[in-house]
C-alpha positions as CSV (number, residue, x, y, z in Angstrom):
1,M,-22.1,-6.6,-19.8
2,T,-20.7,-6.3,-16.3
3,P,-18.7,-3.2,-15.3
4,A,-14.9,-3.6,-15.1
5,L,-14.7,-2.3,-11.5
6,P,-17.1,-3.0,-8.7
7,A,-19.2,-0.2,-7.3
8,P,-17.6,1.6,-4.4
9,P,-19.0,0.8,-1.0
10,A,-21.6,3.1,0.5
11,E,-20.0,5.7,2.8
12,E,-21.5,6.9,6.0
13,P,-22.5,10.5,6.2
14,R,-20.3,11.1,9.3
15,A,-17.3,9.6,7.6
16,R,-17.9,11.7,4.5
17,K,-18.1,14.9,6.6
18,G,-14.9,13.8,8.4
19,R,-13.1,13.3,5.1
20,Y,-14.3,16.7,3.9
21,A,-13.0,18.3,7.2
22,L,-9.6,16.6,6.7
23,Y,-9.4,17.6,3.1
24,L,-10.1,21.2,4.1
25,L,-7.6,21.2,6.9
26,G,-4.9,19.5,4.8
27,G,-5.5,21.7,1.8
28,F,-5.1,24.8,4.1
29,F,-1.8,23.6,5.4
30,A,-0.5,22.6,2.0
31,A,-1.5,25.9,0.5
32,L,0.1,27.8,3.4
33,G,3.3,25.9,3.0
34,I,3.4,26.7,-0.8
35,A,2.5,30.3,-0.2
36,L,5.2,30.7,2.5
37,E,7.8,29.4,0.0
38,V,6.6,31.1,-3.2
39,V,5.3,34.6,-2.2
40,P,8.4,36.8,-2.1
41,L,7.2,38.9,0.9
42,L,6.5,35.9,3.0
43,A,9.6,34.0,1.8
44,T,11.9,36.7,3.1
45,F,10.7,36.2,6.7
46,T,10.0,32.5,6.7
47,P,12.7,29.9,7.0
48,N,12.6,27.3,4.2
49,R,12.2,24.4,6.7
50,V,9.0,26.0,8.1
51,A,7.4,26.3,4.7
52,R,8.3,22.8,3.7
53,G,7.1,21.5,7.1
54,C,3.7,23.2,6.6
55,A,3.4,21.6,3.2
56,L,4.4,18.2,4.6
57,I,1.8,18.4,7.4
58,G,-0.8,19.3,4.8
59,A,0.2,16.3,2.7
60,V,0.0,14.0,5.6
61,I,-3.4,15.2,6.7
62,L,-4.7,14.9,3.1
63,A,-3.3,11.3,3.0
64,V,-5.0,10.4,6.2
65,G,-8.3,11.8,4.9
66,R,-8.0,9.8,1.7
67,F,-6.6,6.5,2.8
68,S,-8.0,6.0,6.3
69,P,-10.8,3.6,7.0
70,D,-14.3,5.0,7.8
71,R,-14.1,4.2,11.5
72,L,-11.1,6.5,11.9
73,V,-12.4,9.3,9.7
74,R,-15.8,9.2,11.4
75,H,-14.3,10.8,14.5
76,F,-13.6,14.0,12.5
77,G,-17.2,14.4,11.2
78,K,-19.8,15.9,13.5
């Protein structure tokens, strides 16, 4: 019996490292945005737009890491 989905293409090591770097950076900005909005001590000093902007930047970086082709992500891997 054949599998329902084809096997994913083999990924280059540099592209994989680049994706990991983008995931780490995007996760940091997303967590920072959430923390700036949720933690009471930080929320009193941080404007709401800044916190949401950090979370948005993190989401965009995560999306670039997830959906970009290998040739673009390869630049972020060493």
